[in-house]
C-alpha positions in Angstrom: -24.8 69.5 -5.1 -24.4 72.7 -3.0 -26.2 71.0 0.1 -23.8 68.2 -0.1 -20.8 70.4 -0.6 -21.6 72.5 2.4 -22.3 69.2 4.5 -18.6 68.1 3.4 -17.0 71.4 4.5 -18.7 71.4 7.7 -17.8 68.0 8.4 -14.1 68.6 7.3 -14.1 71.9 9.7 -15.3 69.9 12.3 -12.8 67.3 12.1 -9.9 69.8 11.9 -11.1 71.5 15.0 -11.0 67.9 16.7 -7.7 67.5 15.3 -6.1 70.7 16.6 -7.9 69.9 20.1 -6.3 66.6 20.1 -2.8 68.1 19.0 -2.9 70.4 21.9 -4.4 68.3 24.5 -7.4 70.8 25.2 -9.6 67.8 24.4 -9.9 64.6 26.3 -8.5 61.7 24.2 -10.5 58.4 24.4 -8.9 55.2 25.4 -7.8 53.0 22.6 -8.4 49.3 22.8 -4.9 49.0 24.0 -5.5 51.4 26.6 -8.5 49.7 27.8 -6.7 46.5 28.4 -3.5 48.0 30.0 -5.3 50.4 32.3 -8.0 50.7 34.7 -10.7 53.3 34.7 -9.3 57.0 34.7 -10.5 59.0 37.7 -9.5 62.7 38.7 -6.0 63.2 40.0 -5.3 66.4 42.1 -1.9 67.5 43.4 -2.7 66.4 46.9 -4.1 63.3 46.2 -1.0 61.0 47.5 -0.5 63.2 50.5 -4.2 63.0 51.4 -3.8 59.3 51.1 -0.9 59.0 53.3 -2.7 61.2 55.9 -5.7 59.0 56.1 -3.6 55.7 55.9 -1.4 56.7 59.0 -4.9 56.9 60.9 -5.5 53.1 60.3 -3.7 50.0 61.6 -0.9 49.0 59.5 -1.8 45.9 57.2 0.9 43.7 55.8 0.1 42.6 52.5 1.6 39.5 50.3 0.7 38.6 47.0 -0.6 34.8 46.9 1.1 33.4 43.8 -1.0 31.0 41.6 -0.5 27.3 41.7 2.4 26.3 39.4 4.1 29.7 39.2 7.3 29.2 41.0 9.5 32.0 41.3 11.4 31.4 44.5 15.0 31.6 43.4 17.1 34.3 42.1 17.8 32.3 38.9 14.2 31.9 38.2 13.5 35.4 38.8 16.2 36.4 36.5 14.4 34.4 33.9 11.7 36.8 33.6 12.6 39.9 31.4 10.2 42.7 30.6 9.4 42.8 26.8 11.1 45.8 25.5 8.6 46.2 22.6 5.8 46.8 25.2 7.6 49.7 27.1 5.1 52.3 28.1 5.5 55.5 26.2 7.9 54.0 23.7 8.7 56.2 20.8 6.9 59.4 22.1 8.2 62.9 21.9 9.3 63.3 25.5 11.7 60.4 25.0 11.1 58.6 28.2 9.7 55.0 28.5 9.0 52.7 31.5 9.6 49.0 32.0 8.0 47.0 34.5 9.3 44.5 37.0 7.5 41.2 37.8 6.7 40.0 41.2 8.4 37.0 42.6 11.7 36.0 44.4 12.0 38.5 47.1 9.3 40.6 45.7 6.0 39.7 47.0 4.5 42.6 48.4 2.1 44.1 46.0 3.0 47.3 44.1 0.5 49.2 42.1 1.6 51.5 39.5 -0.6 54.4 38.0 -0.2 56.6 35.2 -1.2 60.2 35.5 -2.2 62.4 32.1 -4.5 65.3 31.7 -5.3 65.7 35.1 -6.4 62.2 35.5 -5.1 58.8 36.7 -5.6 55.0 35.9 -3.9 51.8 37.4 -1.9 49.8 35.1 -3.4 46.5 35.1 -1.4 43.3 35.5 -0.5 41.8 32.2 1.7 39.0 31.9 2.1 39.5 28.2 4.3 42.5 28.8 7.0 39.9 30.1 9.1 37.2 28.5 9.2 34.0 30.5 12.2 31.8 30.0 12.4 28.0 30.4 13.0 28.0 34.1 9.6 29.8 34.8 6.1 28.6 33.8 4.2 31.4 32.5 1.0 32.5 34.9 -2.3 32.4 33.3 -3.1 35.9 33.8 -6.2 34.9 36.1 -4.6 36.4 39.5 -3.7 39.9 39.8 0.2 39.6 40.5 0.5 43.4 40.7 4.2 44.5 39.7 7.5 44.8 41.8 8.7 48.1 40.7 9.7 49.7 37.3 12.6 51.3 35.6 12.7 54.5 33.5 14.5 54.9 30.3 15.9 57.8 28.5 18.5 58.6 25.9 20.9 59.9 28.6 24.1 58.6 26.8 23.3 58.6 23.2 20.3 60.1 21.3 19.5 56.9 19.7 19.4 54.7 22.5 17.2 54.9 25.5 19.2 53.6 28.4 17.6 52.9 31.8 18.9 55.4 34.3 16.5 55.0 37.4 15.0 52.1 39.1 12.5 51.7 42.1 12.3 48.2 43.4 12.3 46.6 46.9 11.2 48.4 49.8 11.6 52.1 49.4 15.2 51.5 47.5 15.8 53.3 44.3 18.9 53.9 42.0 20.1 56.2 39.3 23.0 57.3 37.4 24.3 60.0 35.5 25.5 60.1 31.9 28.5 57.6 31.3 28.0 56.1 34.8 26.9 52.5 36.1 24.6 51.6 38.8 26.4 51.7 42.2 24.9 52.9 45.7 21.1 53.2 46.4 19.0 55.6 48.1 15.8 54.9 50.2 12.8 56.7 51.0 13.1 56.5 54.8 15.4 54.6 57.4 13.7 53.5 60.7 15.6 52.1 63.7 18.7 51.6 61.7 21.4 49.9 64.1 18.8 49.5 66.8 18.7 46.5 69.3 15.1 46.1 68.3 16.0 45.5 64.8 15.5 47.8 61.6 12.1 48.5 60.2 11.9 48.8 56.2 9.2 51.2 55.2 8.2 50.3 51.6 6.3 52.1 48.5 3.4 50.6 48.2 1.9 52.7 45.2 3.4 55.0 42.2 2.1 57.5 40.2 4.1 58.4 37.1 3.2 61.9 35.4 3.3 61.7 31.7 6.1 63.9 30.9 5.8 67.2 28.8 8.3 66.8 25.8 10.1 70.2 26.4 11.0 69.9 30.1 13.2 66.6 29.9 11.8 65.8 33.4 9.7 63.2 34.7 7.5 63.3 37.9 7.1 60.2 40.3 4.8 60.3 43.2 5.0 57.5 45.7 2.7 56.0 48.6 5.1 54.9 51.5 3.8 52.6 54.4 5.4 50.7 57.3 3.9 49.6 60.7 5.6 52.9 62.0 4.9 55.8 59.5 3.2 56.5 56.3 4.8 59.2 53.7 3.8 61.0 50.5 7.0 61.4 48.3 7.3 63.5 45.0 10.3 62.9 42.7 11.0 65.2 39.9 13.7 63.8 37.9 15.9 65.2 35.2 18.5 63.0 33.8 21.7 64.3 32.4 25.6 64.6 33.4 24.3 65.3 36.9 21.0 63.4 37.2 18.9 65.6 39.7 16.0 64.5 41.6 14.1 67.1 43.4 12.5 65.4 46.3 9.4 66.5 48.5 8.5 64.1 51.3 5.6 64.6 53.9 5.7 61.9 56.8 2.8 61.0 59.0 4.1 58.9 61.9 1.9 56.2 63.6 4.0 56.3 66.6 6.8 58.5 68.2 9.9 58.1 65.8 13.2 58.7 68.0 15.6 57.1 65.3 14.8 58.0 61.7 17.0 58.5 58.9 16.1 61.4 56.4 17.6 60.7 52.9 19.2 57.6 53.5 21.9 56.4 51.5 23.3 52.9 51.2 26.4 51.5 49.6 29.5 49.2 49.5 32.8 49.4 50.7 35.0 46.4 51.1 38.4 47.7 51.0 41.1 49.8 49.6 44.4 51.0 50.8 43.3 51.7 54.1 42.8 48.1 54.8 42.3 44.7 53.3 40.1 42.2 55.2 40.3 39.5 52.3 42.7 38.2 50.0 42.1 39.8 46.5 44.1 40.8 43.4 42.2 44.0 43.0 43.8 47.2 44.5 40.1 48.4 45.9 36.7 47.4 45.8 34.0 49.7 46.6 30.7 51.9 45.2 31.8 54.5 47.6 35.1 55.7 49.1 34.1 58.4 51.7 31.3 60.4 53.3 31.4 64.1 52.4 30.0 67.0 54.3 29.3 70.7 54.0 28.2 72.0 57.5 25.8 74.7 58.3 28.9 76.8 59.3 30.7 76.0 55.8 33.3 73.7 56.9 33.9 70.9 54.5 34.6 67.4 56.0 35.7 64.2 54.4 35.6 60.7 56.2 37.0 58.0 54.4 35.0 54.8 54.7 36.3 51.6 56.6 35.2 48.0 56.7 35.6 47.5 60.5 35.8 44.3 62.4 32.9 45.3 64.5 30.1 47.7 63.7 30.9 51.1 63.8 28.5 54.2 64.3 29.5 57.9 64.0 27.3 60.9 64.5 28.6 64.4 63.0 26.4 67.2 64.7 25.3 69.7 62.6 22.6 72.4 62.4 21.1 73.5 59.2 23.3 71.1 57.0 24.1 72.2 53.5 25.0 69.1 52.0 26.1 65.5 52.7 26.8 62.3 50.4 28.6 59.2 49.8 31.1 59.7 47.1 33.0 58.1 44.7 36.6 59.9 44.5 38.6 57.0 42.8 38.1 57.1 39.3 40.9 55.4 37.6 40.6 51.8 36.3 44.0 51.3 37.7 42.9 51.7 41.2 40.5 48.8 40.8 41.6 46.5 37.9 38.1 45.0 37.7 36.9 44.8 34.3 33.5 43.5 35.1 32.3 45.7 38.0 33.9 48.9 36.8 33.9 50.6 40.0 35.7 53.6 39.0 32.1 54.3 36.9 29.8 54.1 40.0 28.1 57.3 40.9 28.5 59.6 43.7 25.3 60.7 45.5 25.1 64.1 46.9 22.2 65.2 49.1 21.3 69.0 49.0 18.7 69.9 51.7 16.4 72.7 50.7 15.1 74.9 53.5 16.3 74.9 57.3 16.5 71.3 58.4 17.5 72.4 62.1 19.6 70.7 64.4 20.5 67.1 64.1 23.5 64.9 62.9 24.8 62.9 59.7 24.9 59.4 60.9 27.3 57.0 59.4 27.0 53.2 59.9 29.9 51.0 58.9 29.2 47.4 59.0 31.5 44.5 58.7 31.4 42.5 55.5 33.8 40.0 53.8 31.5 39.9 50.3 31.3 42.7 47.9 27.6 41.9 47.4 26.4 43.2 50.7 25.8 46.9 51.0 27.4 47.5 54.6 27.4 51.4 54.8 24.5 53.7 55.5 24.4 57.4 56.0 21.5 59.6 56.7 20.5 62.6 58.5 18.8 62.2 61.9 16.7 64.9 63.3 17.7 66.2 66.8 13.9 66.0 67.8 11.6 63.0 67.4 9.0 62.9 64.8 5.9 62.8 67.1 2.8 60.5 66.4 -0.1 62.3 65.2 2.1 64.9 63.4 3.3 65.7 60.1 6.7 66.6 58.9 7.9 67.8 55.8 11.6 67.7 54.2 12.8 68.8 50.7 16.2 68.2 49.1 17.8 67.4 45.7 19.6 64.4 44.8 22.7 64.7 42.6 23.7 61.4 41.1 26.9 62.4 39.3 30.6 61.6 38.9 31.8 64.7 40.9 30.5 66.8 43.7 27.7 69.2 42.1 28.5 72.2 44.4 31.6 74.4 44.5 33.7 72.5 46.9 37.0 73.1 48.9 40.5 72.9 47.5 42.3 70.8 47.8 40.6 67.4 48.5 41.7 64.5 50.4 41.7 62.1 47.2 43.5 59.1 48.8 44.3 57.7 52.0 47.0 55.0 52.9 47.3 53.4 56.0 49.6 50.8 57.6 52.3 49.7 59.9 55.9 51.1 59.1 56.6 53.8 61.8 59.0 52.1 64.1 60.8 48.6 63.4 61.7 46.8 66.4 65.2 45.1 66.0 65.1 43.7 69.5 62.4 41.6 69.0 62.9 37.8 67.5 62.1 37.6 65.0 62.3 41.8 64.5 59.0 43.3 63.6 57.2 46.6 63.4 55.5 48.0 66.4 51.9 47.3 65.7 50.8 50.1 68.2 52.3 52.4 65.6 50.6 53.4 62.3 51.5 55.6 59.4 48.7 57.7 57.7 49.6 59.1 54.3 46.7 61.4 52.7 47.2 62.9 48.9 45.4 66.1 48.5 44.6 67.2 44.9 43.5 70.7 43.6 44.1 74.0 45.1 47.1 76.5 44.1 50.3 74.9 43.6 52.4 77.8 44.8 53.2 78.2 48.5 53.7 75.9 51.2 51.3 73.9 53.3 51.3 73.1 57.0 49.1 70.7 58.6 47.3 70.6 62.2 46.7 66.9 63.0 45.1 65.4 66.2 43.8 62.5 67.9 41.3 62.1 70.6 43.4 59.4 72.1 47.2 58.2 71.6 50.1 60.4 70.3 50.3 62.2 67.0 53.9 62.5 65.8 56.0 62.8 62.4 53.7 65.4 60.8 55.3 66.1 57.3 53.6 68.0 54.4 55.2 68.1 50.9 54.6 67.8 47.2 54.4 64.5 45.5 56.6 65.3 42.3 55.1 62.2 40.6 51.5 63.3 40.6 52.0 66.8 41.6 49.6 66.3 44.7 50.2 67.4 48.2 51.0 64.5 50.6 50.5 64.7 54.3 51.9 62.0 56.3 51.8 61.3 60.0 52.2 58.7 62.8 49.7 57.7 65.3 50.8 55.7 68.6 47.8 53.9 69.9 49.7 52.1 72.8 47.2 51.4 75.5 44.4 52.4 73.7 41.5 50.7 71.6 40.0 53.5 69.5 41.0 57.1 68.5 39.4 59.8 66.3 41.8 61.5 63.8 41.7 64.8 62.4 43.8 66.5 60.0 43.5 69.7 58.2 46.1 71.6 55.6 46.8 75.3 56.2 48.6 77.7 54.1 49.9 80.8 56.1 47.7 79.6 59.2 44.5 79.8 57.3 42.8 76.5 56.5 43.0 75.5 53.0 40.6 72.7 51.7 38.8 70.4 53.4 38.9 68.6 57.2 40.1 64.9 56.9 38.7 62.6 59.6 39.2 58.8 60.3 38.3 56.4 63.2 40.8 54.2 64.1 39.9 51.0 66.1 42.0 48.0 67.2 41.6 44.8 65.5 
């Protein structure tokens, strides 16, 4: 009896020790039967693993891969692709203490490059095997038989960002190097990209893509999920590390190391992509709504501490602007318009689209914030691009690192200027030509009205307004008694010119008060 009792106690003690080891993570957990189906073999993962992959890949010729879809599996249209939905009951890590969960996107339609997704835990990594049982296939799509590795097209990340009881999606990686995120209470709007190459160049733009991801299993106490990615393209490879913390201001600390295969003379760091169709500045299409845009302006904080605000435009021809700077402190595509009444769109709810602010970490040296405004008549087209262009090219054979923080938020995340140019209006209405038959406005003359919000209410403002071409007149600054904003209005005579850069700044007692307003006028 005593021998049996001692054996039982010894076994119980051993089991208790094992349980404690499992609970603390000090003991490697064996893969369950479900794990064995979902994951490939686990192998060691070091912090420099993805960087070494990118470095080695840059020394090899680029290979453009494409998934060969199995016979009978046709997902060539948007409607077919929408008919494939991830099964929410199969979400990776669903119900775990860290509260994050992962859904995968199926390949097909426009997403035919293989994307490999890996899980990292306890210092080891394993590839997620392709498994069609993770998805629900609707009547428009015949399910694949599972014999062909169709990889994945990307993934979404969920977290209880709005309510403690609901795991809302707040982050998506899908398509080339595109990704989107939101802060609390916001809806998806503009996108970010890993890299922009040859944007707007006659040779055509190259779109680098994330070919593989490594998602680290989160620690419950941090509220942070870490995603690493391997970027590839004919011209460059790269290693990316995103440390993401969802919240009112969803922050993504981004570490990038690039390995060019060729000299990169036109490269965009921290590129942002958005949509601007129209607002009070101009209306290229007939529409009942007052405004239609994901972002309404480019905001910058220069290395010298000057705040710049450039309202966006939907021009008749492509417009490219470069704002030279050194050691930039921030830039972003912002959505300042936050009232439903400014859009009247119950479906799109543009007033709830996020602003995206790029906060450089470290000295980025000399270069420029480049802005591309592309003509469009459709709100489904992203026609706005902004990024940082280094002054010096990124030379083949070298490595180049950038660190920055992305803020997906409703407001700018740093202490900004006051007042700010909240709304800009523009149109004819300066001089009425009664001698014409029939009488009409002089189309060479335009009125601009800018409403500034914030800042001290007391004291009178003056304004400095200038134009690179044409003549400025009728500069007036006064308080709008209806909304308690400061209104600046001025006229611009564009007789005999085709384009002009406009600049305005409020002053109080001769000292600059708030941000600098910029705009490019072009003749239609």
